[in-house]
VEXDREN-2710 file (C-alpha; in Angstrom, 1 decimal):
% VEXDREN-2710
k/r/px/py/pz
1/MET/0.7/5.2/10.4
2/LYS/4.1/5.0/8.6
3/GLN/4.3/5.8/4.9
4/THR/5.6/2.9/2.8
5/ILE/8.4/3.4/0.3
6/MET/9.6/0.8/-2.1
7/VAL/13.3/0.9/-3.1
8/VAL/14.0/-0.8/-6.5
9/GLU/17.8/-1.2/-6.8
10/ASP/20.0/-4.1/-7.7
11/ASP/23.1/-2.8/-6.0
12/LYS/22.9/-4.2/-2.4
13/MET/25.1/-1.5/-0.9
14/ILE/23.1/1.3/-2.3
15/ARG/19.8/-0.4/-1.4
16/ASN/20.9/-0.9/2.2
17/LEU/22.1/2.8/2.4
18/ILE/18.8/4.1/1.2
19/ARG/16.9/1.8/3.6
20/ILE/18.9/2.9/6.6
21/TYR/18.3/6.6/5.9
22/LEU/14.6/6.1/5.2
23/GLU/14.0/4.0/8.4
24/LYS/15.9/6.7/10.4
25/ASN/13.3/9.1/9.1
26/TYR/10.4/6.8/10.1
27/TYR/9.4/5.4/6.8
28/GLU/8.4/1.8/6.2
29/VAL/10.7/0.3/3.6
30/ILE/10.2/-2.6/1.2
31/GLU/13.0/-3.7/-1.3
32/ALA/13.1/-5.2/-4.8
33/THR/16.2/-6.1/-6.7
34/ASP/14.7/-6.2/-10.3
35/GLY/11.7/-5.1/-12.3
36/GLU/9.8/-8.4/-12.0
37/GLU/10.1/-8.6/-8.2
38/ALA/9.1/-5.0/-8.0
39/ARG/5.9/-5.6/-9.9
40/LEU/4.9/-8.4/-7.5
41/LEU/5.7/-6.3/-4.4
42/PHE/3.9/-3.3/-5.8
43/LEU/0.6/-5.2/-6.2
44/GLU/1.0/-6.7/-2.7
45/GLN/2.1/-3.6/-0.8
46/LEU/0.9/-0.6/-2.8
47/PRO/3.6/1.8/-1.6
48/CYS/3.2/5.6/-1.4
49/LEU/6.5/6.3/-3.2
50/ILE/9.0/4.3/-5.2
51/ILE/12.8/5.1/-5.4
52/LEU/13.7/3.5/-8.8
53/ASP/17.0/2.7/-10.4
54/LEU/16.7/2.6/-14.2
55/MET/19.4/0.0/-15.0
56/LEU/17.8/-3.2/-13.6
57/PRO/18.0/-6.8/-14.5
58/LYS/15.1/-8.7/-16.1
59/SER/13.0/-5.6/-16.7
60/SER/14.2/-2.0/-17.0
61/GLY/13.3/0.8/-14.6
62/GLU/11.7/2.7/-17.5
63/ASP/9.5/-0.3/-18.3
64/PHE/8.6/-0.6/-14.6
65/CYS/7.8/3.1/-14.3
66/GLN/5.4/3.0/-17.3
67/TRP/3.8/-0.2/-16.0
68/VAL/3.2/1.5/-12.6
69/ARG/1.5/4.4/-14.2
70/THR/-1.0/2.0/-15.9
71/GLN/-1.7/0.4/-12.6
72/ALA/-1.8/3.2/-10.1
73/HIS/-3.4/6.1/-12.1
74/GLY/-1.0/8.6/-10.6
75/GLU/-1.6/7.5/-7.0
76/VAL/2.0/6.6/-6.3
77/SER/5.1/8.9/-6.5
78/ILE/8.3/7.9/-8.3
79/ILE/11.8/9.2/-7.8
80/MET/14.2/8.0/-10.3
81/LEU/17.7/7.5/-9.0
82/SER/20.1/6.7/-11.8
83/ALA/23.7/6.9/-13.1
84/LYS/22.2/8.3/-16.3
85/SER/23.0/12.0/-16.0
86/ARG/22.5/13.5/-19.4
87/THR/19.8/16.1/-19.7
88/GLU/17.9/14.2/-22.3
89/GLU/17.8/11.1/-20.1
90/LYS/16.4/13.1/-17.2
91/ILE/13.8/14.6/-19.5
92/SER/12.9/11.2/-20.8
93/GLY/12.5/9.8/-17.2
94/LEU/10.2/12.6/-16.2
95/ARG/8.1/12.3/-19.3
96/ILE/7.5/8.6/-18.8
97/GLY/6.1/9.1/-15.4
98/ALA/8.7/10.1/-12.8
99/ASP/7.9/12.8/-10.3
100/ASP/11.5/13.6/-9.6
101/TYR/15.0/12.6/-10.8
102/MET/18.3/12.3/-9.0
103/THR/21.7/11.2/-10.3
104/LYS/24.3/8.9/-8.7
105/PRO/26.4/9.4/-6.7
106/PHE/24.0/11.1/-4.3
107/ASP/23.9/12.5/-0.8
108/PRO/21.4/10.4/1.3
109/ASN/20.3/13.4/3.2
110/GLU/19.4/15.2/-0.1
111/LEU/17.5/12.1/-1.2
112/ILE/15.4/12.3/2.0
113/ALA/14.7/16.0/1.3
114/HIS/13.5/15.0/-2.2
115/VAL/11.3/12.2/-0.7
116/GLU/9.8/14.7/1.8
117/ALA/9.2/17.3/-1.0
118/VAL/7.5/14.8/-3.3
119/LEU/5.3/13.4/-0.5
120/ARG/4.2/16.9/0.5
121/ARG/2.8/17.3/-3.0
122/THR/1.2/13.9/-3.3
123/GLY/0.7/12.8/0.3
124/GLN/-3.1/12.7/0.1
125/PHE/-2.7/9.5/-1.9
126/CYS/-0.9/7.9/1.1
127/GLN/-4.0/8.0/3.4
128/LYS/-4.5/4.2/3.3
129/ILE/-4.0/0.9/5.1
130/VAL/-2.6/-2.0/3.3
131/TRP/-2.4/-5.7/4.4
132/ASP/-1.3/-8.4/2.0
133/GLY/-2.7/-6.8/-1.1
134/LEU/-5.9/-5.5/0.5
135/CYS/-6.0/-1.7/0.5
136/ILE/-8.5/0.6/2.0
137/LYS/-8.6/4.4/1.4
138/PRO/-10.9/5.9/4.0
139/ARG/-10.8/9.4/2.6
140/LYS/-11.8/8.3/-0.8
141/GLY/-14.1/5.5/0.2
142/GLU/-12.3/3.0/-1.9
143/VAL/-11.1/-0.6/-1.4
144/LEU/-8.7/-2.5/-3.6
145/LEU/-7.7/-6.1/-3.7
146/HIS/-4.4/-6.6/-5.5
147/ASN/-5.1/-3.2/-7.1
148/GLN/-8.5/-4.2/-8.4
149/PRO/-11.5/-2.2/-7.0
150/ILE/-14.1/-3.9/-4.8
151/LYS/-17.6/-2.5/-4.3
152/LEU/-18.7/-2.6/-0.6
153/THR/-21.8/-1.3/1.1
154/LYS/-21.5/1.4/3.7
155/TYR/-21.7/-1.1/6.5
156/GLU/-19.2/-3.5/4.9
157/PHE/-16.8/-0.6/4.3
158/ASN/-17.0/0.6/7.9
159/LEU/-16.5/-3.0/9.2
160/LEU/-13.4/-3.5/7.0
161/TYR/-12.0/-0.1/8.0
162/TYR/-12.4/-1.0/11.7
163/PHE/-10.9/-4.4/11.3
164/MET/-7.9/-3.0/9.4
165/GLN/-7.3/-0.4/12.0
166/ASN/-7.2/-3.1/14.7
167/PRO/-5.4/-6.1/13.1
168/ASN/-4.9/-9.3/15.0
169/ILE/-7.2/-8.1/17.8
170/ILE/-10.4/-9.9/18.8
171/LEU/-13.4/-7.6/18.4
172/SER/-16.7/-8.6/20.0
173/ARG/-20.0/-8.3/18.2
174/GLU/-20.9/-5.5/20.7
175/GLN/-17.9/-3.5/19.7
176/LEU/-18.7/-4.0/16.0
177/VAL/-22.3/-2.9/16.5
178/GLU/-21.2/0.3/18.3
179/LYS/-18.8/1.1/15.5
180/ILE/-21.0/0.6/12.5
181/TYR/-24.3/1.6/14.1
182/PRO/-23.1/4.5/16.4
183/ASN/-26.3/6.5/16.5
184/THR/-29.0/3.8/16.2
185/THR/-31.8/3.7/18.7
186/HIS/-32.8/0.2/17.6
187/HIS/-31.5/-3.1/18.9
188/VAL/-29.1/-4.6/16.3
189/MET/-29.1/-8.4/16.5
190/ASP/-25.9/-10.4/16.4
191/ARG/-26.9/-12.1/13.2
192/THR/-27.1/-8.7/11.5
193/ILE/-23.3/-8.3/12.1
194/ASP/-22.8/-11.9/11.0
195/ALA/-24.6/-11.3/7.8
196/HIS/-22.5/-8.2/7.0
197/ILE/-19.3/-10.2/7.7
198/LYS/-20.4/-13.0/5.5
199/LYS/-20.9/-10.6/2.6
200/LEU/-17.6/-8.9/3.3
201/ARG/-15.8/-12.2/3.3
202/GLU/-17.3/-13.1/-0.1
203/LYS/-15.7/-10.0/-1.5
204/ILE/-12.2/-10.0/0.1
205/GLU/-11.6/-13.7/0.5
206/ILE/-11.7/-14.8/-3.2
207/VAL/-9.1/-17.7/-2.9
208/PRO/-10.8/-20.6/-1.1
209/SER/-7.4/-22.3/-0.3
210/GLN/-6.1/-19.3/1.6
211/PRO/-6.8/-18.7/5.3
212/LYS/-9.7/-16.4/6.0
213/ARG/-8.8/-12.7/6.6
214/VAL/-11.7/-12.3/9.0
215/GLN/-11.7/-15.2/11.4
216/THR/-14.5/-16.2/13.8
217/ILE/-13.3/-16.6/17.4
218/ARG/-15.9/-18.8/18.9
219/GLY/-17.7/-17.2/21.9
220/MET/-15.7/-14.0/21.6
221/GLY/-16.2/-12.3/18.2
222/TYR/-14.1/-11.8/15.1
223/LYS/-10.4/-11.1/14.3
224/PHE/-8.8/-9.6/11.2
225/VAL/-5.7/-11.6/10.6
226/THR/-2.7/-10.1/8.7
227/ALA/-0.4/-13.1/8.5
228/MET/-1.9/-14.9/5.4
END
């Protein structure tokens, strides 16, 4: 599973350069050109790390950094990449929530080294799967929908985790039973799985006008759909 990095930079050439080097090193990259766009993408994608320019249109990098810290509770890393090079500016950036600070101009290979170093320290937060604002953290037993926690039962959690590990694939009721009741000696009826899925849908499909994330495939089973 690739780690997702968001690049928030209004200069297209710099943004493209960073993306090329990140993708060469097998990271998933999402891009934002200003602070407002970055907020929307953050809630939808929940990246592991943000490379953040400070001088942005619409909303400053400093404001965005402080906002992220109120949303993510430390579970995302931030590297500030800025033309602001005075010592007091670096100190200010670190104090408002950055994990690292680099100045422009920069060597792309050095930036990659900084990304790797930061993720080595904070990589436990990146053990998650995210699809369209729905995030599951299997090691922590947590589920977030647009960064808001959702309470699931054990069986609902295991169902969702299995679905998100196998997106856009039809899973039969028999497969789902084997996955969430692996050691049972009792027969589990189809309607038991159906009941779990009904409850799961009520918690993760809160906008009636949107297509269902978990779709019923008549005569075959269920499919977790990622293209909303």
